[in-house]
C-alpha positions in Angstrom: -9.8 0.7 -22.7 -6.7 1.2 -24.8 -3.8 3.3 -23.6 -4.7 6.1 -25.9 -8.2 6.3 -24.5 -6.7 6.1 -21.0 -4.4 9.1 -21.6 -7.3 11.3 -22.7 -9.7 10.2 -20.0 -10.5 12.2 -16.9 -7.8 12.1 -14.3 -8.8 10.0 -11.3 -7.3 9.3 -7.9 -8.1 5.8 -6.6 -7.4 4.8 -3.0 -7.2 1.0 -2.4 -6.9 0.0 1.2 -7.1 -3.3 3.1 -5.0 -5.7 5.2 -2.1 -7.9 3.9 -2.9 -10.8 1.6 -6.1 -9.3 0.0 -4.4 -8.7 -3.3 -3.9 -5.0 -3.0 -0.5 -4.8 -4.8 -1.2 -7.1 -7.7 -4.6 -5.5 -8.3 -3.5 -2.0 -8.0 -0.5 -2.4 -10.4 -2.7 -4.2 -13.0 -5.5 -1.6 -12.7 -3.1 1.3 -13.0 -1.3 -0.3 -16.0 -4.6 -1.1 -17.8 -6.0 2.4 -17.3 -2.9 4.4 -18.0 -2.5 5.6 -14.3 0.5 6.0 -12.1 0.9 3.5 -9.1 2.1 3.9 -5.6 2.8 1.1 -3.1 2.7 3.1 0.2 3.6 0.0 2.2 6.9 -0.1 0.4 7.7 3.4 1.7 7.1 2.3 5.3 9.2 -0.8 4.7 11.9 1.5 3.2 12.1 3.7 6.3 12.0 0.6 8.5 14.9 -0.9 6.5 16.8 2.4 7.0 16.2 2.3 10.8 17.4 -1.3 11.1 20.4 -0.7 8.9 21.4 2.3 10.9 21.0 0.6 14.3 18.0 2.6 15.5 16.3 0.9 18.5 12.9 -0.2 17.0 11.5 -0.5 20.5 12.1 3.2 21.2 9.5 5.4 19.5 11.4 8.5 20.6 14.6 7.4 18.9 12.6 6.6 15.7 10.9 9.9 15.8 14.2 11.8 16.1 15.6 10.5 12.8 12.3 10.0 10.8 13.2 12.9 8.5 16.8 11.7 7.7 16.4 9.1 4.9 15.7 10.3 1.4 13.0 8.0 0.1 12.1 8.1 -3.6 9.3 6.0 -5.1 8.9 5.4 -8.8 5.2 5.3 -9.9 5.4 3.4 -13.2 3.1 0.4 -12.6 5.2 -1.7 -14.9 8.4 -1.0 -12.9 7.6 0.5 -9.5 10.9 1.4 -7.9 12.0 2.4 -4.4 15.3 3.8 -3.2 16.7 5.1 0.1 19.5 7.6 -0.1 20.0 6.5 -3.7 20.2 2.8 -2.9 17.7 0.3 -4.6 16.0 -1.4 -1.7 13.2 -3.2 -3.5 14.6 -6.5 -2.5 15.9 -5.8 1.1 12.6 -4.3 2.2 10.9 -7.6 1.7 13.0 -9.5 4.2 11.4 -11.1 7.3 13.5 -8.8 9.5 11.8 -5.7 8.0 8.4 -7.4 7.9 8.7 -8.1 11.7 9.5 -4.5 12.5 7.5 -2.4 10.1 4.4 -2.2 12.3 6.4 -0.7 15.2 8.1 1.9 13.0 5.0 2.8 11.1 3.1 3.4 14.3 5.3 6.4 15.2 3.4 9.6 14.4 6.5 11.4 13.1 7.1 8.6 10.6 3.5 8.6 9.4 3.6 12.4 9.0 6.8 12.1 6.9 5.5 9.3 4.7 2.0 10.8 4.3 3.6 14.0 3.0 5.5 12.0 0.4 2.4 10.2 -0.6 0.3 13.3 -1.1 3.0 15.0 -3.2 3.3 12.0 -5.5 -0.5 11.8 -5.9 -0.6 15.5 -6.7 2.1 15.1 -9.3 0.2 12.4 -11.2 -1.3 14.3 -14.2 -3.4 11.4 -15.5 -4.3 10.1 -12.1 -3.0 7.4 -9.8 -3.8 4.3 -7.9 -2.5 4.5 -4.3 -2.6 1.3 -2.2 -2.1 1.0 1.5 -3.9 0.9 4.8 -5.0 4.5 5.5 -5.2 6.0 2.1 -9.0 6.6 1.9 -9.2 7.6 5.6 -6.1 9.8 6.2 -3.7 10.2 3.2 -6.2 11.0 0.4 -9.6 11.5 2.1 -10.9 13.3 -1.0 -9.9 10.5 -3.4 -12.3 10.2 -6.3 -12.8 6.5 -5.6 -12.1 4.5 -2.4 -12.0 0.7 -2.4 -11.4 -1.6 0.6 -10.3 -5.1 -0.2 -11.0 -7.9 2.3 -10.6 -11.6 2.4 -10.9 -14.4 5.0 -7.8 -15.0 7.2 -7.4 -18.4 5.6 -7.4 -17.1 2.1 -5.0 -14.4 2.9 -2.6 -16.8 4.7 -2.7 -19.2 1.7 -1.8 -16.3 -0.7 0.9 -15.0 1.5 2.5 -18.4 2.2 2.5 -18.9 -1.6 4.3 -15.7 -2.1 6.8 -16.7 0.6 7.6 -19.9 -1.2 6.0 -22.5 1.1 6.0 -20.7 4.5 4.0 -22.5 7.1 0.3 -21.8 6.6 -0.6 -21.7 10.3 2.3 -19.4 11.3 1.5 -17.1 8.3 -2.1 -16.8 9.4 -1.1 -16.0 13.0 1.4 -13.4 11.7 -1.3 -11.8 9.6 -3.8 -11.6 12.4 -1.1 -10.1 14.7 -0.2 -7.5 12.0 -3.9 -6.7 11.6 -4.3 -6.0 15.3 -1.2 -3.8 15.4 -2.3 -1.8 12.3 -5.9 -1.4 13.4 -5.1 -0.4 17.0 -2.4 2.2 16.5 -3.3 5.7 17.6 -2.1 7.4 14.4 -3.9 6.6 11.1 -5.1 3.1 12.0 -6.1 0.6 9.3 -9.8 1.3 8.8 -12.4 1.3 6.0 -13.5 4.8 5.0 -17.2 5.4 5.3 -17.6 6.0 1.6 -15.3 3.1 0.5 -16.6 0.3 -1.7 -15.8 -3.1 -0.1 -14.7 -5.9 -2.3 -14.3 -9.4 -0.7 -11.6 -11.2 -2.7 -11.9 -14.5 -0.8 -13.5 -16.4 -3.6 -12.3 -14.3 -6.5 -9.3 -15.0 -8.8 -6.9 -12.1 -9.3 -8.2 -11.4 -12.9 -11.7 -11.2 -11.4 -10.7 -8.7 -8.8 -8.8 -6.6 -11.4 -11.9 -6.6 -13.6 -14.1 -5.6 -10.8 -11.9 -2.6 -9.8 -11.3 -1.5 -13.4 -15.1 -1.4 -13.8 -15.5 0.7 -10.7 -12.9 3.1 -11.9 -14.4 3.4 -15.4 -17.8 3.9 -13.9 -16.4 6.7 -11.7 -14.8 8.4 -14.7 -18.0 8.2 -16.7 -19.9 9.8 -14.0 -17.7 12.9 -13.7 
């Protein structure tokens, strides 16, 4: 579908959920770009507020302390799939939020209900503002953030495949350690009381273990186009 066709097509809200290392970000950005949709990486927002907490010396092990300041940072997400930006209080944090320090702490921060309420509100407002539609990727989009999304997709992959992809992204990180870290993150995200990682009942599951990225993108684009055609 060319960009002109995409702009005149029916608006569609696509929720793509799944654990780390399944290809959510790469797939979501490519699908949004191909179909003329906006794009939102919700994980970056949780990383951004975690970065702010760490930078400002908030005790990550104290949920009460985190809750008390959850509304303070101004988080702004750009939704252009070709250049998704993220700032905190006017500072570009697209690099700093990917550090290991933030990665190690984001589950604890994102488990705090006040944080999830704050970020969920931001996510819903961005989705509502996307005139042509949007691809929103995360861990609780189809279940909590946008339960009425037009299309819900849940990406999965084996722990081994996910670890291999993530260690590649981290430039040669130890495969075993990466796998263990992913499993630990899965457990934390799936067991938290507020908006746990879960597959929505009406989500379409796509196992990316044996698929190349172009194949995953093609699969999701087809699903979106079929949803649009059926409206």
